[in-house]
N, C-alpha and C positions, 0 to 999 in steps of 0.2 A: 889624656890626649884626646883631641877632637878627631872626627873622621877626616877632616881636611889635612890635619897634621899627619895622620897615618897614610893618606894617599900621597902626600908630598914626600914622606919618608920612603915609601915603596917605589913610586914612579919618578920622583924628582919634581921639584917645583918649576913651574914655567918661568922662563926668563922675562923680566919686566920689559926689557928693550925689544923683545920680539913682538909683544903685544902693541907697544907704541909704534914700532915700524910697520906692522900690519895695518894699524888704524891710519897712519899717515899715508901709506901707499894707496889705501882704499879711497881716502879723501882726494888725493891727487888724481887718481884715475877717474873718479866720479866728476871732478871739475873739468878734466880734459874732455870726457864724453859729453858733458853739458855744453861746453864751448863748441864742440863739433856739431851738435844738434842745433844750437843757436845760429851758427854760421850757415848751415845748410838751409834752415828755415828762412833766414834773411836773404840769402842769395836767390832762393826760389820765389820769394815774395816780391822782389824788386828786379824784374826782367829788364833787359836793355830795350826791348821793343815789345809793345802789346797793342792790340787793336780791339775794337768793339763794333759790331754790326748795328748800325742805328736803324736802318730800314732799307727797302728796295722797291723798285718800280719795274713792272714788266712793261716794256715799251712796245714790243711786237713779238711775233712768233720766234724770232731768232736773236733777241737781245733783252738783257736785264741790266738795269743800272742800280748798283748798290751804293748806299751811303755809309761810309766807314769812318770811324774816329780812330786815328792812329796816335799813339804816344811813344816818343822816342827819348831815350836818355841822352845826355850830352856826349857820352862816349860810345854811342851806338854806331857800329860800322857794318857794312855789308847786309843791310836790312832788306828782307824780301817777305812779301805778304801774299797769301793765297786765299781766294774766294772760290766757292764752287756753287754752280747753279744746279738745282734739282728739279726733276719733272714730277708730275703727280704721283707716279709709281715709286718715287724716292731714288730713282737712278740718276746718276750724274749726267747732265746734258751739256755742261760747259764749265770752263775753269779759267780764272784770270790770275796771273802772277804779276805783281807790280812791285816797284821799288819806290817807297815814299821818300821824298827829299827832306821833309821836316814833319814835325807833329802838326796835327790839325785834322779837319774834316775833309774827306775826299769823296768824289763821285767816280766810281769805277764801272766801266762798261764791260759786261760779260757777254760774249757771243755764244749762242747756244745752237745745238743741232735741231732742237724742237722746242716747243713752248715750255718755259720753266714756271714753276709755281712757288719755288722757295729758293733762298740763297743761304748757304752755309758758310760761316767764317771758319776756315781752317786755322788761320792765325798768322802772326808775324814772327820771324826769327832774325837774329843778328849773329855776328861772329861770336862763337863761344856759347851760344844759346841753342841747344838742340831741340827743345820742346817748343812748338809754336804757342804763342799766347795771343 
């Protein structure tokens, strides 16, 4: 008798259906987890609304004009975008909240309380999209 036969005789042989069931369940759970990860990656990679700050011009002590490229999907609703003007010390000196009607390039005026030296794109959100893009 081999050592495997002795072990099987002493402790009992493992059922073949248990091993097959464990393998099938592991494969199914791995497939479901993979699909969830793929869905999450796809949904975060294709937001309803997104924007890009192209540039800005400081027109005077109390105004900055930002050039923004906005991209909206066909099903985007309730879109709102936010730009922030920053002073030399990096403090916020103005903010503009706007609602784009369609995709394209926009010039957005930001009123400031003092001279701005930079513009920060906070981003755009749509219904069901919590994180600004």
